[in-house]
Phi, psi and omega in degrees: 000310179290322177296313177304307185297326177290323180286316178287330176296318178295319178292329182288319170303312177298323177288315179293329180276013176258239190290323182307312187288324178294318178290324187291306186288307180289324181288314170306313179302314176295324182295318169309305183300312181290319192295319181273356178060051170063035190296318177298322182279328177295330183248031177303313179303324190276334179287323172300325175290328180289317181295321182285354168107006192294333186246019182298137175237117173297343175261004179284143182301148171130169185248342188228171183281170170294324175300315177300318184290327177292318186286326177296316177292325184286325182296340174272344188261313180267129182187202186293331180298325179297312187292313186289323182294315183296316177302326182282325185297313179295325175293323183270321184264348184082178177316321175310338179289341179302319182299311179293327173296323174293315186301305174306322181290323176303309178304308183297330171310314188293311183305310183301316175307309183293322175303315188282319176304321172303311180294337170276321183292321185239073177266149180238189181233144180276193188290336181265006186081004181280140175292137184217153179230186181121165177307314187297339185265312187286344174297312179278328182276333180263319177281333185117154169309334187285353185257008183300323176302320179293326176295311181303315175302317177301318182295321172296320184285318175294331183290322181283324186284343179243036181296138181297340189301324178300308182292325174295320173309306186297315178291320172302317177300311187291320178302313169307312187287321182273320180254315182286291189302312180297338179264012176077015176275137186294128185239150184175201182300321186296306189294322180299310182297319176288320174304318184295316183292317182296313180298322176296313179303312181299319184288325181281332172291335173276316186286327178282349174282003175087182183300317184300318181286324182294309182300323180279334170297318182296321178300324181282323187268322188300322174310309176298321189280330171298307184305307174306320185290317184290327178294322182284000000 
């Protein structure tokens, strides 16, 4: 039974990560790019001014600044997947894959622009009365309450897709291969458990502090992370 489920799940994932996803992501991005007449690129200077705080209003609703919002978004965008994904693409497709990575990245910028715009235009409030944004909110606020099941489905999919266990596994493996093994430190269950506990405590200190602490931490770490990413 489990083997059958695993087989069908693998086949479905392989199919969806092929042409269907390519048409949805690239095709949808191209449509938005043409429909908006290249708006994200025409107003790039304005976007930089907004990020720098030129239009900040201390009386505006919300808990964080424009720059903190940007760095918080980037902290979840640039990561291990970007580095490993590029390496795999070049290994499989050759140097020519870099061109298509650039093209999909430029088109993806437009998709990201409109996703972020919707998150600002159609914000909702959580149970504590705080203003919140994101797909689960702009689905219900923009499309109507009858689309609430889609918002719930997105939240559940995001919960499963962003489980901390995946990030912890990647970071633990990186620490083992880069720091512990080269220095002759014995690795195993004890070392993995120790690393996991330390990472959980550090993450908990940040996450349990709410959006303000997350955004402040991201604002300090992400600029250096982006520079290191570009140099690498």
